C-alpha positions in Angstrom: -7.4 15.2 -18.5 -8.3 14.4 -15.1 -7.8 16.7 -12.2 -4.3 17.9 -12.9 -2.2 20.1 -10.5 1.0 21.4 -10.6 2.0 21.8 -7.0 5.1 24.0 -5.4 4.6 22.4 -2.6 3.1 18.9 -1.6 2.3 16.7 1.1 2.3 13.5 0.0 -1.0 11.8 1.0 -1.9 14.6 3.5 -6.0 12.9 3.6 -4.2 10.8 7.1 -2.8 13.9 8.7 -4.2 12.7 12.2 -4.8 8.9 11.7 -2.2 7.5 13.9 0.4 9.2 16.7 3.9 10.4 16.2 6.4 7.3 17.0 3.5 5.2 17.8 5.2 1.5 16.9 8.6 0.0 19.2 11.3 1.2 15.9 11.3 5.0 14.4 13.7 6.4 12.0 14.7 10.3 11.8 16.5 11.2 8.2 18.4 14.3 8.1 21.0 15.4 5.1 22.2 18.7 6.9 24.7 18.8 4.0 23.8 17.3 1.3 26.9 18.4 -1.5 28.8 15.3 1.2 25.9 12.8 0.1 25.5 11.3 3.1 22.0 10.7 5.2 22.2 11.0 8.6 19.8 8.5 11.0 18.6 8.3 14.6 16.1 5.0 14.7 15.1 4.2 17.6 13.4 0.8 19.5 11.1 1.6 22.6 10.7 -1.4 24.5 8.3 0.6 26.8 5.7 -1.7 26.0 6.1 -4.4 24.5 6.8 -7.9 25.7 10.0 -7.7 24.5 12.7 -10.4 26.3 15.7 -10.4 25.2 19.0 -9.4 26.2 20.0 -7.3 23.4 18.3 -6.0 20.2 19.8 -6.5 16.7 20.3 -3.7 14.3 20.7 -5.1 9.9 20.7 -3.1 7.2 19.4 -5.3 4.0 21.9 -6.7 1.7 19.4 -6.4 -1.4 16.0 -4.7 -2.6 13.6 -6.6 -3.9 12.8 -6.3 -7.7 16.9 -6.6 -7.9 17.8 -10.0 -7.5 21.3 -9.2 -6.0 23.0 -9.6 -3.0 24.9 -5.8 -3.4 25.6 -6.0 0.7 24.5 -2.0 1.4 26.0 -2.4 4.4 28.9 -1.3 2.9 27.8 2.7 2.5 27.3 2.8 6.6 29.0 4.4 8.7 29.9 6.0 11.9 27.0 3.6 14.2 27.1 4.5 17.7 24.8 3.6 20.5 22.8 5.8 23.7 20.3 4.6 25.9 19.2 7.4 28.9 20.9 10.1 27.4 24.4 7.6 27.8 26.7 6.0 25.2 26.4 2.2 25.1 28.2 -0.6 23.2 27.4 -1.3 20.4 29.2 -4.4 18.5 29.2 -5.8 14.9 28.6 -9.5 14.7 28.4 -9.8 11.3 28.7 -7.8 7.9 25.6 -6.8 8.8 24.3 -7.0 12.0 24.9 -4.5 15.0 23.8 -5.7 18.4 23.1 -3.8 22.0 23.3 -5.8 24.6 20.1 -4.7 27.0 20.7 -3.4 30.5 18.0 -4.6 33.1 16.3 -1.4 33.6 16.5 -0.4 29.4 13.4 0.3 27.6 14.7 2.5 24.8 17.6 2.8 22.9 18.9 4.9 20.1 21.2 4.1 17.4 23.0 6.7 14.8 24.7 6.4 11.8 25.9 7.3 8.3 24.6 6.8 5.0 27.0 7.8 1.8 24.7 8.0 -0.9 25.9 8.7 -4.2 24.2 6.1 -6.9 21.5 7.4 -8.7 19.6 4.4 -10.0 16.0 2.7 -8.8 17.5 -0.2 -6.6 19.7 2.3 -4.7 19.8 5.8 -2.9 21.5 9.3 -3.7 22.0 12.8 -2.3 23.7 16.0 -3.4 22.7 19.4 -3.3 19.7 18.9 -6.4 17.9 16.1 -4.6 17.4 12.9 -2.8 16.1 9.8 -3.2 15.6 6.9 -0.6 15.2 3.3 -1.2 14.7 2.3 2.5 16.0 -1.0 1.9 20.4 0.7 2.4 19.5 3.6 4.2 17.7 2.5 7.3 18.2 -0.8 9.9 15.6 -2.9 11.4 15.1 -5.5 13.9 13.7 -8.8 12.6 11.4 -9.0 16.0 9.6 -6.2 14.8 8.9 -6.7 11.0 5.5 -7.6 11.5 4.7 -4.3 13.5 4.4 -0.4 12.7 7.4 1.8 11.5 7.5 5.3 11.7 9.6 7.9 9.9 10.7 11.7 10.2 11.6 13.6 7.4 14.1 16.8 8.3 14.9 18.5 4.5 17.9 19.8 3.5 16.9 23.7 4.4 16.2 24.4 0.7 13.8 21.2 -0.2 10.5 22.3 -0.2 9.0 18.2 -1.4 8.5 14.7 -0.4 6.8 12.4 -2.5 6.2 9.1 -0.9 3.4 6.7 -1.3 4.0 6.1 2.8 0.5 7.1 4.6 1.5 10.5 6.3 1.5 11.0 9.8 1.9 14.5 9.9 4.7 17.2 8.6 6.9 14.8 6.7 6.0 12.3 8.8 5.3 8.9 7.6 4.2 5.0 8.9 4.4 1.9 7.2 2.0 -0.2 8.3 5.3 -3.2 8.4 8.6 -3.7 7.2 7.8 -5.5 3.7 6.1 -1.8 3.8 8.9 0.0 4.4 11.1 -2.0 2.3 9.2 -1.2 -0.1 8.5 2.2 -0.1 10.7 4.6 -1.9 10.8 8.6 -0.8 12.4 11.5 -3.0 12.8 15.3 -1.4 13.8 17.7 -2.9 12.0 20.2 -5.0 10.6 18.3 -8.0 7.1 18.7 -9.7 4.1 17.1 -8.7 1.5 16.2 -10.4 -1.6 14.8 -9.3 -4.5 12.8 -11.3 -6.9 9.7 -10.7 -7.0 6.2 -12.8 -10.6 5.8 -12.1 -11.3 7.5 -8.6 -7.6 6.4 -7.5 -5.5 9.0 -6.8 -2.3 8.5 -9.0 0.9 11.0 -8.5 3.6 11.2 -10.5 6.9 12.6 -9.0 9.4 14.7 -12.1 12.6 15.3 -11.3 15.2 16.4 -13.6 14.4 19.2 -16.0 13.4 18.1 -19.8 11.3 19.2 -22.8 7.8 17.1 -21.6 4.6 18.5 -22.6 2.9 17.7 -19.4 -0.3 17.8 -20.1 0.2 15.1 -23.3 2.3 13.5 -20.8 0.3 12.4 -18.0 -2.9 12.0 -20.3 -1.3 9.1 -21.7 0.1 8.2 -18.4 -3.5 8.0 -17.1 -4.1 5.8 -20.5 -1.3 3.0 -20.1 -3.0 2.7 -16.2 -6.6 2.7 -17.4 -5.1 -0.1 -19.9 -3.3 -1.9 -17.8 -6.4 -2.4 -14.7 -8.6 -3.7 -18.0 -6.3 -6.6 -18.4 -7.4 -7.5 -14.7 -10.4 -5.8 -14.1 -9.5 -4.8 -9.6 -7.7 -2.0 -9.0 -5.4 -3.4 -6.2 -4.5 -0.1 -4.1 -5.8 2.9 -2.6 -3.4 5.3 -4.4 -0.1 4.7 -6.4 3.4 7.1 -6.9 5.7 7.0 -10.2 8.8 8.6 -9.9 10.3 9.6 -12.5 13.9 10.2 -12.8 15.2 12.6 -15.3 18.7 12.3 -16.0 21.6 12.1 -18.7 21.7 8.8 -20.0 20.2 5.0 -19.2 17.2 3.8 -18.9 15.6 1.4 -16.1 12.6 1.2 -13.8 12.0 -0.4 -9.8 8.2 -2.0 -9.1 6.6 -1.4 -6.1 3.8 -2.3 -3.4 2.3 1.4 -4.2 4.8 2.4 -6.1 7.5 2.8 -9.0 10.8 4.4 -9.4 11.4 4.6 -13.3 14.9 6.4 -14.6 14.8 7.3 -18.1 16.9 9.7 -20.6 16.3 13.2 -20.3 16.0 13.5 -24.3 14.3 10.5 -24.9 10.6 12.9 -24.7 12.2 14.3 -27.6 11.6 12.1 -29.7 9.0 9.1 -31.1 10.7 6.3 -30.2 12.4 7.9 -26.7 8.5 8.1 -26.1 7.5 5.1 -27.0 10.4 3.7 -24.7 9.3 5.5 -21.5 5.3 4.7 -21.8 6.4 0.7 -22.4 8.7 0.9 -19.1 5.8 2.9 -17.4 3.7 0.1 -18.5 6.0 -2.2 -17.5 6.0 -1.3 -14.1 2.3 -0.4 -13.2 1.1 -3.8 -14.4 3.6 -5.5 -11.4 1.0 -4.0 -9.3 -0.9 -7.6 -10.3 2.0 -9.9 -11.8 4.3 -10.0 -9.0 3.6 -7.6 -6.1 0.3 -9.4 -5.2 0.1 -12.1 -8.1 3.7 -13.6 -7.2 5.8 -16.7 -6.5 5.5 -18.0 -2.3 9.4 -17.0 -2.5 8.5 -12.9 -2.8 7.6 -12.4 0.2 7.4 -12.2 3.3 11.2 -11.4 2.4 14.0 -12.4 3.4 16.6 -9.2 2.7 19.7 -11.2 4.2 20.0 -13.9 1.4 18.9 -14.7 -2.0 15.4 -15.6 -2.2 15.4 -17.9 -4.4 12.5 -18.7 -7.1 12.0 -20.3 -11.2 9.4 -17.9 -11.7 10.6 -15.2 -12.8 9.9 -15.8 -16.0 6.4 -14.9 -15.2 7.0 -12.4 -13.2 8.7 -10.6 -15.5 8.3 -12.2 -18.8 4.9 -12.1 -18.0 4.7 -8.4 -17.1 7.3 -7.7 -20.2 4.5 -9.2 -22.5 1.7 -7.2 -21.3 3.5 -3.8 -21.3 3.2 -4.1 -24.9 -0.2 -5.3 -25.5 -1.3 -1.4 -23.4 0.7 0.3 -25.5 -1.3 -1.8 -28.9 -4.7 -1.2 -27.1 -3.7 2.6 -26.1 -2.9 3.5 -30.1 0.7 4.5 -29.0 1.9 1.0 -31.0 0.2 0.3 -34.3 -0.8 -3.7 -34.8 2.2 -4.4 -37.2 4.4 -2.1 -34.8 3.7 -4.9 -32.3 3.9 -7.6 -34.4 7.4 -6.3 -35.6 7.9 -6.0 -31.8 7.2 -9.3 -30.5 9.0 -10.8 -33.9 11.9 -8.7 -32.5 11.8 -10.2 -29.3 11.4 -14.2 -30.9 15.0 -13.8 -32.9 16.6 -12.3 -29.9 15.8 -15.4 -27.7 16.4 -18.0 -30.9 19.6 -16.1 -31.6 20.9 -16.5 -27.6 23.0 -20.0 -27.9 22.2 -20.0 -24.4 18.5 -20.1 -25.3 20.0 -24.2 -25.4 21.5 -24.5 -22.4 19.3 -23.1 -19.8 15.2 -22.6 -19.6 13.3 -20.0 -18.1 13.4 -20.8 -15.5 17.1 -22.4 -14.4 18.0 -18.0 -15.8 15.1 -17.4 -12.8 17.2 -19.5 -10.2 20.3 -18.3 -11.9 19.4 -14.7 -11.7 21.2 -13.7 -8.1 25.0 -15.0 -9.8 23.9 -14.3 -13.7 21.5 -11.5 -15.0 22.9 -8.8 -12.8 26.9 -10.1 -13.5 27.2 -10.4 -17.4 30.0 -11.1 -19.3 31.1 -11.5 -23.0 30.3 -15.1 -22.8 26.7 -14.8 -21.4 24.2 -15.0 -23.8 26.4 -18.1 -24.8 25.6 -19.8 -20.9 22.1 -17.8 -20.0 19.0 -16.5 -21.2 16.9 -13.6 -20.4 13.7 -14.5 -18.0 11.9 -11.2 -19.5 
């Protein structure tokens, strides 16, 4: 096995420790969690206009309404509260002008603004954020305010973990202890963060550093699991040939039940049942999920519909091509496991037969095409009801 290390303490991607000055961008965030049992993150977002050509008389702070890869307006601003603003050490007015925007008027000499707020985080899924006394998970789309005018500029983050949390894992470039920088807003939104005392396994795939941040107690054989993940990554890369990044992070949430994954630019978050490692079918399901999310590195994160990046985080981003972004990825997740010997030829044929049968026996297949289902994802896929199979078809 390639360079497998179990660390009790890690500062993720520390090779970038001195690469950037602390808080060098116009917008920076400090994230605290002093009382994790309350499920609140406490954030200070600072805008420094000192070295910018900014000319507006106000600054608008926004909260995203959805997160890339999960095509539903989720109104993340509903969990944000206690918003206050300060300049030159004094409180200044901040006004909410629509459902997800807060405006601060600039005085003639105002160069730095600090906005403080709290975010309630108690839904553990791949698309939301979570905090309790066992760990914290940050999906930046639903925790951090952003400023559209600075979308193409670097964003800095400092994490102040709860006193008992020793490990922070993220694909963002590290600039100091628990301090990170994103090159722009899209990279920030697309870089989840795991905080706590989770296990961390480092390894390389074709010379490229990879990492697994493993939260939760399971009966996993870590040596076997990491070896299988390496094979998944190797087979996925063989499909395209060239790897698109210089590092990659798997965040694994091992929970009571349920399975899901969400792709990101240099990482993925996967949620699986902690008991799934104990059966052949359950373990195979985990590897299929990891293969699917890892293949998204190419298909949808780099090869993508034009509307899926750069993103409009306030409104629906429509495309007819989710059947290509998700459907082809689902196809290759099975191919990858078949090629690495985890699914037999007959097993793979059976898998394809089941999928074909599922489509043929979905009445909505005769009413809506896969392209139309892609377009309707925002109103149908994540909001199924008892009549959904009669109206639509899965774009997967």
